[in-house]
C-alpha positions in Angstrom: -7.7 6.6 -11.4 -5.7 9.6 -12.6 -8.6 11.9 -12.0 -8.3 11.5 -8.3 -4.8 13.1 -8.3 -6.4 16.4 -9.3 -3.3 17.2 -11.3 -3.8 20.0 -13.9 -0.2 20.6 -14.9 0.8 18.4 -17.9 4.4 18.3 -16.7 3.4 17.0 -13.2 1.0 14.4 -14.8 3.7 13.3 -17.2 6.1 12.9 -14.3 3.6 10.8 -12.4 3.0 8.5 -15.4 6.7 8.2 -15.9 7.2 7.2 -12.2 4.4 4.6 -12.5 5.9 3.1 -15.6 9.3 3.0 -14.0 7.9 1.3 -10.9 6.1 -1.2 -13.1 9.3 -2.1 -14.9 11.1 -2.4 -11.5 8.4 -4.7 -10.1 8.3 -6.8 -13.3 12.1 -7.1 -13.2 12.2 -8.1 -9.5 9.6 -10.8 -10.1 11.4 -12.2 -13.2 14.7 -12.3 -11.2 12.9 -14.1 -8.4 11.7 -16.8 -10.8 15.1 -17.0 -12.5 16.9 -17.5 -9.2 14.4 -20.2 -8.1 13.0 -18.2 -5.2 9.4 -17.9 -6.4 8.0 -20.1 -3.7 9.1 -17.6 -1.0 6.3 -15.3 -2.1 4.0 -17.7 -4.1 3.6 -20.9 -2.1 1.6 -22.8 -4.8 3.1 -25.8 -6.5 2.7 -24.0 -9.9 3.2 -20.3 -10.4 -0.1 -18.4 -9.9 1.1 -14.8 -9.7 2.3 -12.5 -12.5 5.9 -11.2 -12.5 4.5 -7.8 -11.3 2.7 -9.4 -8.3 5.7 -11.6 -7.5 8.0 -8.5 -7.5 5.6 -6.6 -5.4 5.3 -9.3 -2.8 9.1 -10.0 -2.8 9.9 -6.3 -2.2 7.3 -6.0 0.6 8.6 -9.2 2.2 12.2 -8.1 2.0 11.5 -4.6 3.3 9.6 -6.1 6.3 12.5 -8.4 7.1 15.1 -5.7 6.4 16.8 -7.9 3.7 18.4 -6.4 0.6 16.5 -6.3 -2.7 17.7 -8.2 -5.7 18.2 -4.9 -7.5 18.8 -6.7 -10.8 17.0 -4.5 -13.3 16.6 -6.7 -16.4 13.9 -8.0 -18.7 14.4 -11.6 -19.6 14.6 -12.4 -23.3 14.3 -16.2 -22.8 11.1 -18.1 -22.6 9.4 -18.2 -19.1 11.0 -21.1 -17.2 7.9 -21.5 -15.1 4.8 -20.3 -17.0 1.8 -18.8 -15.1 -1.0 -21.3 -14.5 -4.6 -20.3 -14.0 -6.7 -21.7 -11.2 -8.8 -23.6 -13.7 -7.8 -25.2 -17.0 -4.5 -25.3 -18.9 -1.5 -22.9 -18.4 -2.1 -19.3 -19.4 -1.0 -18.6 -22.9 1.3 -15.7 -23.8 -0.9 -15.1 -26.9 -3.7 -12.6 -26.4 -7.2 -13.9 -26.1 -9.9 -12.6 -28.4 -13.2 -12.2 -26.7 -16.3 -12.5 -28.7 
């Protein structure tokens, strides 16, 4: 929805896109750290993981800010396989391979 920003200056638009990318990386990293530290169920109460790393990170940050607790602040992208793969509400666990729609 970049049109609603009404930005005409390419430098300002590039800066906005950069900040959005940086926030996405931060949220992903926060969610991955949450899963790695075994704290996922504090923001995703399901038995199996149902939220993406992005959503886990978003919820964790909002929860910590509301409770005035420190953030994990561990900016890293895991290189190991997901210890707790995302599961869909129906069917088998979500695959990391892209789906081809026909």
